[in-house]
C-alpha positions in Angstrom: -138.0 165.8 -57.8 -135.1 165.3 -60.1 -133.2 168.1 -58.3 -133.8 166.5 -55.0 -132.6 163.1 -56.3 -129.4 164.7 -57.6 -128.8 166.5 -54.3 -129.1 163.2 -52.4 -126.6 161.5 -54.8 -124.2 164.4 -54.3 -124.5 164.3 -50.5 -123.9 160.5 -50.5 -120.9 160.9 -52.7 -119.4 163.4 -50.2 -120.1 161.0 -47.4 -118.3 158.1 -49.0 -115.4 160.2 -50.0 -115.0 161.4 -46.4 -115.1 157.8 -45.2 -112.0 157.1 -47.2 -109.9 159.7 -45.5 -107.0 158.3 -43.4 -107.0 159.6 -39.8 -103.8 159.5 -37.9 -104.2 158.9 -34.2 -101.4 159.9 -31.9 -101.4 157.7 -28.8 -99.2 158.6 -25.9 -96.8 155.8 -25.0 -96.3 155.4 -21.3 -93.0 154.1 -19.9 -93.0 150.3 -19.9 -94.0 148.6 -16.6 -92.8 145.2 -15.4 -95.4 142.5 -15.6 -94.9 139.6 -13.1 -96.9 136.5 -13.9 -96.4 134.5 -10.7 -99.2 132.0 -10.4 -98.2 128.9 -8.4 -100.7 126.2 -9.2 -100.7 122.8 -7.5 -102.6 120.2 -9.5 -104.4 117.7 -7.1 -102.6 114.3 -7.1 -99.2 115.7 -8.2 -96.1 116.8 -6.2 -96.4 120.4 -7.5 -92.6 120.6 -7.6 -92.5 122.1 -11.1 -93.5 125.8 -11.1 -92.7 128.8 -13.4 -92.8 132.5 -13.2 -92.8 134.8 -16.3 -91.5 138.4 -16.6 -92.5 140.7 -19.4 -93.1 144.4 -19.8 -96.0 146.4 -21.1 -95.6 147.8 -24.7 -97.3 150.1 -27.2 -100.9 149.5 -28.3 -99.9 148.7 -31.9 -97.0 146.4 -31.0 -97.5 142.7 -31.7 -94.6 141.4 -29.7 -94.6 141.4 -25.9 -91.1 142.1 -24.6 -89.7 139.5 -22.2 -87.3 140.3 -19.2 -84.2 138.3 -18.8 -81.4 138.4 -16.1 -83.7 138.7 -13.1 -83.1 136.9 -9.7 -86.3 135.2 -8.5 -87.0 133.1 -5.5 -89.8 132.2 -3.1 -89.5 131.5 0.6 -92.0 129.7 2.9 -92.6 130.5 6.6 -89.8 127.9 7.5 -87.3 130.1 5.5 -86.9 127.4 2.9 -85.9 129.1 -0.4 -87.0 127.9 -3.8 -84.9 129.4 -6.7 -86.4 130.1 -10.1 -83.9 129.9 -13.0 -84.5 131.4 -16.4 -84.8 129.3 -19.5 -82.3 131.3 -21.5 -83.6 134.4 -23.2 -87.3 133.6 -22.7 -88.3 135.6 -19.6 -89.6 132.3 -18.2 -88.1 131.2 -14.9 -88.6 127.7 -13.6 -88.2 125.8 -10.3 -88.2 122.0 -10.1 -88.0 121.7 -6.3 -91.0 123.7 -5.0 -92.9 122.3 -2.0 -96.5 123.3 -2.0 -98.4 123.1 1.3 -102.0 124.2 1.9 -102.3 127.4 4.1 -98.5 127.8 4.1 -97.4 131.4 3.7 -95.0 132.2 0.9 -93.0 135.3 0.0 -92.0 136.1 -3.6 -88.8 138.2 -4.3 -88.0 139.4 -7.8 -84.8 141.5 -8.4 -84.7 143.1 -11.8 -83.4 146.4 -13.3 -82.1 147.6 -10.0 -85.4 147.2 -8.3 -86.7 144.6 -5.8 -90.3 143.5 -5.9 -91.9 141.4 -3.1 -95.3 139.9 -2.3 -96.7 137.5 0.3 -99.6 135.1 -0.1 -100.9 131.8 1.3 -101.7 128.7 -0.7 -105.4 127.8 -0.8 -107.0 124.4 -1.2 -109.8 123.6 -3.7 -112.8 121.2 -3.4 -112.4 118.3 -5.9 -114.6 118.1 -9.0 -116.9 115.2 -8.3 -118.8 114.9 -11.6 -119.6 116.6 -14.9 -123.1 116.9 -16.4 -124.1 117.9 -19.9 -127.5 119.7 -20.6 -128.6 120.0 -24.2 -131.5 122.3 -23.2 -129.7 125.1 -21.6 -129.3 128.9 -22.1 -132.0 131.5 -22.5 -133.4 129.7 -25.6 -133.4 126.3 -24.0 -131.5 125.0 -27.1 -127.9 125.6 -26.0 -125.5 123.0 -24.7 -124.3 123.6 -21.1 -121.7 121.7 -19.2 -121.6 121.8 -15.4 -118.7 120.7 -13.2 -119.9 119.9 -9.7 -118.0 120.1 -6.4 -119.0 120.2 -2.7 -117.9 123.3 -0.9 -116.3 122.6 2.5 -118.5 123.6 5.5 -117.5 126.0 8.3 -114.9 127.9 6.3 -115.0 130.7 3.8 -113.8 129.7 0.4 -113.1 131.6 -2.8 -112.8 130.1 -6.3 -111.5 131.0 -9.8 -113.0 129.0 -12.7 -111.3 128.7 -16.1 -112.9 127.1 -19.2 -110.8 126.5 -22.3 -112.7 125.5 -25.5 -111.2 123.7 -28.5 -113.3 126.0 -30.8 -111.9 129.3 -29.2 -108.6 131.0 -29.0 -109.2 132.6 -25.6 -110.3 131.0 -22.3 -113.1 132.3 -20.1 -112.7 133.1 -16.4 -115.0 134.0 -13.6 -114.8 134.0 -9.8 -117.1 132.9 -7.0 -117.4 132.9 -3.2 -119.3 130.5 -1.0 -121.3 133.1 0.9 -124.6 131.7 -0.3 -123.8 128.0 -0.7 -121.3 127.2 2.0 -121.2 123.4 2.7 -123.4 122.6 -0.2 -122.9 121.0 -3.6 -122.5 123.6 -6.4 -121.1 123.8 -9.9 -119.2 125.9 -12.4 -120.8 126.2 -15.8 -119.7 126.9 -19.4 -120.5 130.2 -21.0 -120.1 129.3 -24.7 -123.4 129.5 -26.6 -121.9 127.8 -29.6 -120.9 124.4 -28.1 -121.5 121.4 -30.4 -120.9 117.7 -30.3 -117.2 116.8 -30.6 -116.0 120.0 -29.0 -113.4 119.6 -26.2 -113.4 121.6 -22.9 -110.8 121.9 -20.2 -112.3 122.8 -16.9 -110.0 124.1 -14.1 -111.1 125.1 -10.6 -108.7 127.1 -8.5 -108.8 127.7 -4.7 -107.9 131.3 -4.2 -107.5 133.8 -1.3 -110.0 136.6 -0.6 -107.5 139.2 -1.7 -107.0 137.4 -5.1 -110.8 137.1 -5.4 -111.2 140.8 -5.0 -108.4 141.5 -7.5 -109.9 139.0 -10.1 -113.4 140.5 -9.6 -112.1 143.9 -10.7 -109.9 142.4 -13.5 -112.7 140.3 -15.0 -115.2 143.2 -14.9 -112.8 145.4 -16.9 -111.6 142.7 -19.4 -114.8 140.7 -19.6 -114.9 137.0 -18.9 -113.3 136.1 -22.2 -110.1 137.9 -21.6 -106.7 136.4 -22.4 -106.5 135.4 -18.8 -105.4 136.7 -15.3 -101.9 135.4 -16.0 -101.4 137.8 -18.9 -100.9 141.6 -19.0 -103.9 143.3 -17.5 -105.9 145.5 -20.0 -105.8 148.4 -17.5 -103.7 149.5 -14.6 -104.9 147.2 -11.9 -102.6 147.0 -8.9 -101.9 143.5 -7.6 -100.2 142.5 -4.4 -96.6 142.8 -5.6 -94.8 146.0 -4.4 -91.6 147.6 -5.5 -89.6 148.0 -2.2 -87.0 150.1 -4.0 -89.4 152.7 -5.6 -93.0 152.3 -4.4 -94.3 154.7 -7.2 -92.9 152.3 -9.9 -95.2 149.4 -9.0 -95.4 146.3 -11.3 -98.5 144.7 -12.8 -99.5 141.2 -12.0 -100.3 139.1 -8.9 -98.5 136.5 -6.8 -101.0 133.7 -6.2 -100.9 130.2 -4.9 -103.7 127.7 -5.6 -104.5 124.1 -5.3 -106.3 123.2 -8.6 -108.5 120.5 -9.9 -109.0 120.0 -13.7 -111.1 117.8 -16.0 -111.2 117.2 -19.7 -114.7 116.8 -21.3 -115.8 116.1 -24.8 -119.3 117.3 -25.9 -121.5 114.3 -26.7 
């Protein structure tokens, strides 16, 4: 029995020693890709004139800083050939426009010229149903003890609508996203709901509803399934190579990451009671 005990101690000591070994992992580093964060969002009740687009590149897995891209030429045109220029805030990779004119169902074309390449995308601006009320349920979740918050809206009848929902919690660093289509509730009242099981009185929530196109809905469905609902967001670098609607007209094989989308949005702030 004593010999068996000594053998067990010896084997355990070998196990713990082996756990302390440092393993070097060599990760292949792919060539950086341009990431175009071009989400035009028109808050209900505002002019929507102020918009921004951000350019970055992908980087190594262990890098903490995301490289920005300066010196690009960026503009958006509508179907009337009106051009809206985006000018860089110096050395930030963030390009702004203060004269944009949003119009529901208008068709817009994005052009980005950077690094000797020209990138383009075309998309229409989609409307969103207004948030009509917010309800708090203190007996939600699987256990019946979680706090849930629902933001209600009435889906327009006789048209197909697609939605992106974003919830930002004061107790969390990341926001949660999910998408929905009105296939089964067209013309009816429906709601988005929180997905945080740890909500407590005093927490603040920002709820944003986006009207999106069917193409963007399909893109976001894939992106959320890969990243999970609590990803950093669709407006940040995708966690995998997911092609958006932006193409490189100079070199089609060198496609960028990101998506050009235009949405009317409605947002509400809510404090847990």
